C-alpha positions in Angstrom: 13.3 64.6 -4.9 11.8 67.7 -3.1 13.1 68.4 0.2 10.7 68.7 2.7 11.8 70.8 5.8 8.9 70.5 7.7 9.9 69.2 11.3 7.6 67.8 13.6 7.7 69.5 17.1 7.1 67.1 19.2 9.4 64.5 18.3 12.0 67.0 16.6 11.9 64.6 13.3 11.4 65.8 9.7 8.3 64.5 8.1 8.0 63.0 4.5 5.6 65.7 3.2 2.8 63.3 3.1 -0.4 64.6 5.1 -3.9 63.3 5.3 -6.5 64.7 7.3 -4.1 66.7 9.4 -2.0 63.5 10.1 1.7 63.9 8.8 4.0 61.2 8.3 7.2 61.3 10.1 10.6 60.2 8.4 12.2 58.9 11.5 15.6 57.1 10.5 15.5 53.2 11.8 17.5 52.5 14.8 21.1 52.0 14.7 20.8 48.5 16.3 18.2 47.4 13.9 20.5 48.4 10.8 23.3 46.7 12.5 21.1 43.6 12.8 20.1 43.7 9.6 23.6 43.9 8.1 24.6 40.7 10.4 21.8 39.1 8.5 23.2 40.0 5.3 26.9 38.7 6.3 25.1 35.3 7.8 23.2 34.7 4.6 26.3 35.2 2.5 28.3 32.8 5.0 25.4 30.3 4.7 25.4 30.1 0.9 29.1 29.5 0.8 29.2 26.9 3.9 26.1 24.9 2.7 24.8 23.7 -0.9 23.1 26.4 -2.3 22.9 27.6 -6.0 21.4 25.5 -8.6 24.0 25.0 -11.8 23.1 23.5 -15.1 24.0 20.0 -14.2 24.9 20.0 -10.6 24.8 22.7 -7.6 27.3 24.5 -5.3 28.0 22.0 -2.8 29.5 24.5 0.0 32.9 24.4 2.1 31.6 21.9 4.2 30.3 19.6 1.1 27.0 19.1 3.3 24.1 16.8 1.8 21.1 15.5 3.8 20.7 12.6 0.9 24.3 11.5 1.6 23.5 11.2 5.0 20.3 9.3 5.0 22.0 6.7 2.5 24.8 6.3 5.1 22.4 6.1 8.0 20.6 3.1 5.9 23.7 1.8 4.9 24.7 1.7 8.8 21.5 0.2 9.7 21.4 -2.5 6.7 25.1 -3.7 8.0 23.7 -3.6 11.8 20.8 -5.9 10.4 22.9 -8.0 8.1 24.1 -11.0 10.6 20.4 -11.5 12.1 18.7 -11.2 8.7 21.1 -13.6 7.5 19.9 -16.2 10.4 16.6 -15.6 8.7 17.7 -16.7 5.4 19.2 -19.9 6.6 16.8 -21.1 8.9 13.4 -23.0 7.5 10.2 -21.0 7.7 8.8 -23.6 10.4 12.1 -23.2 12.6 11.5 -19.4 12.4 8.1 -19.6 14.0 9.3 -22.0 16.5 12.0 -19.6 17.6 10.9 -16.8 19.5 13.6 -14.7 18.6 13.6 -15.2 15.0 9.8 -15.1 14.9 9.9 -11.6 16.6 12.7 -10.6 14.0 10.6 -11.6 11.2 7.2 -10.4 12.2 9.2 -7.0 12.9 10.3 -7.0 9.3 7.3 -8.4 7.7 5.1 -5.8 9.3 7.3 -2.9 7.8 7.5 -4.4 4.4 3.7 -5.3 4.6 2.7 -1.6 5.1 4.8 -0.4 2.2 3.7 -3.0 -0.4 0.9 -4.8 0.5 -1.4 -2.7 2.6 -2.5 -0.6 -0.1 -4.5 -3.6 -1.3 -5.2 -5.8 1.7 -5.4 -2.9 4.2 -3.3 -2.2 7.1 -4.2 -4.6 9.4 -4.4 -7.1 6.3 -8.3 -7.3 6.6 -8.6 -6.9 2.8 -11.2 -5.2 0.5 -13.6 -5.9 -2.2 -11.7 -7.9 -4.6 -8.6 -8.3 -2.2 -8.6 -11.3 0.0 -8.8 -11.0 3.9 -5.4 -12.2 5.3 -7.0 -12.6 9.1 -9.4 -15.2 8.4 -8.9 -19.2 7.6 -10.4 -18.8 3.9 -7.3 -19.1 1.6 -7.7 -19.2 -2.2 -4.3 -20.7 -2.7 -3.6 -22.2 0.7 -2.6 -20.6 3.7 0.3 -22.9 5.1 3.7 -21.3 5.4 5.0 -22.8 2.2 1.9 -22.2 0.3 2.1 -18.1 1.3 5.5 -17.7 0.3 4.7 -19.1 -3.2 2.0 -17.0 -3.4 4.1 -13.8 -2.5 7.1 -15.1 -4.7 5.2 -15.5 -7.7 2.0 -14.1 -7.4 -1.6 -14.9 -9.3 -1.8 -14.3 -12.8 1.4 -12.2 -12.5 3.0 -13.5 -15.8 5.7 -15.1 -13.9 6.2 -18.6 -15.0 5.4 -20.0 -11.6 2.5 -17.6 -10.8 -0.9 -18.8 -9.9 -2.9 -18.8 -13.1 -6.5 -20.0 -12.1 -9.2 -18.0 -14.1 -12.8 -18.0 -13.4 -14.7 -18.2 -17.0 -17.3 -15.7 -18.2 -20.5 -17.6 -18.7 -22.5 -14.9 -19.9 -19.9 -12.6 -21.9 -18.9 -15.9 -23.7 -22.2 -17.4 -24.3 -22.2 -20.3 -22.2 -25.3 -19.6 -20.2 -28.2 -17.6 -21.0 -29.2 -14.5 -18.4 -31.9 -16.5 -16.8 -29.7 -19.7 -16.2 -27.0 -17.3 -14.6 -30.0 -15.7 -12.2 -30.8 -19.1 -11.4 -27.1 -20.4 -10.4 -26.5 -17.1 -8.7 -29.1 -17.6 -6.5 -28.2 -21.5 -6.0 -24.9 -20.2 -4.8 -26.4 -17.7 -2.3 -28.5 -20.8 -1.1 -25.2 -22.7 -0.3 -24.2 -20.4 2.4 -27.7 -19.8 3.5 -28.6 -16.7 1.9 -31.9 -15.8 0.9 -33.1 -16.5 -2.9 -35.6 -14.9 -5.1 -39.2 -15.9 -4.8 -39.3 -17.7 -8.2 -35.7 -19.4 -7.7 -35.8 -23.1 -8.9 -33.3 -25.2 -6.8 -33.5 -28.1 -9.1 -32.5 -26.1 -12.3 -29.6 -24.4 -10.0 -28.4 -27.4 -8.8 -28.1 -28.8 -12.7 -26.7 -25.8 -13.9 -24.2 -25.5 -11.1 -22.9 -29.4 -11.8 -22.4 -28.9 -15.0 -20.8 -25.8 -15.4 -19.2 -24.8 -11.9 -18.4 -28.4 -10.0 -15.5 -28.7 -12.1 -13.4 -25.9 -10.2 -15.6 -25.5 -6.9 -16.0 -29.1 -6.7 -19.6 -31.0 -6.1 -19.9 -30.0 -2.7 -18.9 -26.3 -3.7 -16.4 -26.1 -1.1 -13.6 -24.6 -3.5 -10.0 -25.9 -4.7 -7.3 -24.3 -4.1 -5.2 -25.9 -6.4 -7.2 -23.6 -8.7 -7.9 -20.7 -6.9 -11.4 -21.5 -6.5 -13.1 -20.3 -3.7 -15.4 -22.2 -1.2 -19.0 -21.0 -1.8 -20.6 -22.9 1.3 -19.0 -20.2 3.9 -20.1 -16.4 4.6 -16.7 -14.9 2.8 -17.1 -13.5 -0.1 -14.2 -11.7 -2.0 -16.3 -9.8 -4.3 -19.7 -9.5 -2.3 -23.0 -12.0 -2.0 -25.8 -10.0 -3.3 -27.5 -11.6 -6.2 -26.2 -8.3 -8.4 -22.8 -8.9 -7.8 -23.1 -12.7 -8.2 -24.5 -12.4 -11.7 -21.6 -9.7 -12.6 -19.0 -12.4 -11.4 -20.7 -15.5 -13.2 -21.5 -13.4 -16.3 -17.8 -11.7 -16.9 -15.8 -14.0 -14.7 -13.0 -12.8 -12.2 -9.4 -12.7 -12.7 -7.8 -10.7 -10.1 -4.1 -10.3 -10.6 -1.5 -10.5 -7.3 2.0 -9.2 -8.9 4.9 -11.6 -7.8 7.2 -9.9 -5.2 10.4 -12.2 -6.3 12.6 -9.7 -7.8 11.2 -6.8 -6.3 11.8 -7.6 -2.5 15.4 -9.8 -1.8 14.7 -13.4 -0.7 15.0 -13.1 2.8 12.6 -10.2 3.1 9.9 -12.2 1.3 10.5 -15.0 3.8 9.8 -12.5 6.7 6.7 -11.3 4.7 5.6 -15.0 4.3 6.0 -15.7 8.3 4.4 -11.9 9.3 1.1 -12.8 6.9 1.0 -16.8 8.3 1.0 -14.9 12.1 -1.8 -12.7 11.4 -4.6 -15.0 12.6 -5.3 -17.3 9.5 -2.5 -19.2 9.0 -3.0 -22.9 8.3 
């Protein structure tokens, strides 16, 4: 490297030899305190590598002198929390659902546990507050496809609907259009008839007599002659203003033509029995439980 002996007359330091437009670059050495701090950070880093987990290996990693692990800490904390909850949760497992709702302490425990589990497992479909969405029932109202009593809600959570579980609800709506049971005209007619049952407007050329006949011959077997539904089959009430998929004519035509077969998973086996019971109590307490 070329030696530069040019000394800046103001600072007394040598220059690097670089110059631009009369401006020269000084070669001022770093302060000693800065160099000492730099070396100290290097020593600190080496010590940190030795004390804490740091270097990945082929199938493991260096655990460090302290053998510290945030994952192990979390596991230990959760184990301690479960042990703390154990006695209280055991009481929930022994008490009947009715007893839980009548006991303020047990009810508070069940709702607290149920709320947490609901947020983690149920909210993606039913919403954080249980208000539901298109195709996912609102759990806050008093309209229940499979029943809204504590035992009925528990059964639905445990085994689901069309989930493949042997004890799951199995009701399914036929595809009247896809399977050629009704013509397109008949489907439009009965769709308007269903709209009229809950006081919605109908098409100008709607024939009430034809709608009544088509409904009686094809729909009443599940929804009932009065269209109030049948919880044993999961058939909804068609006379109220609550619609799972929508009440406009286009949506109803789609529903009647291709049927509906929404699936709810069975939570038995995924969640422990006590947690499922707490979840049932929580859902029942949202405001629509029967």
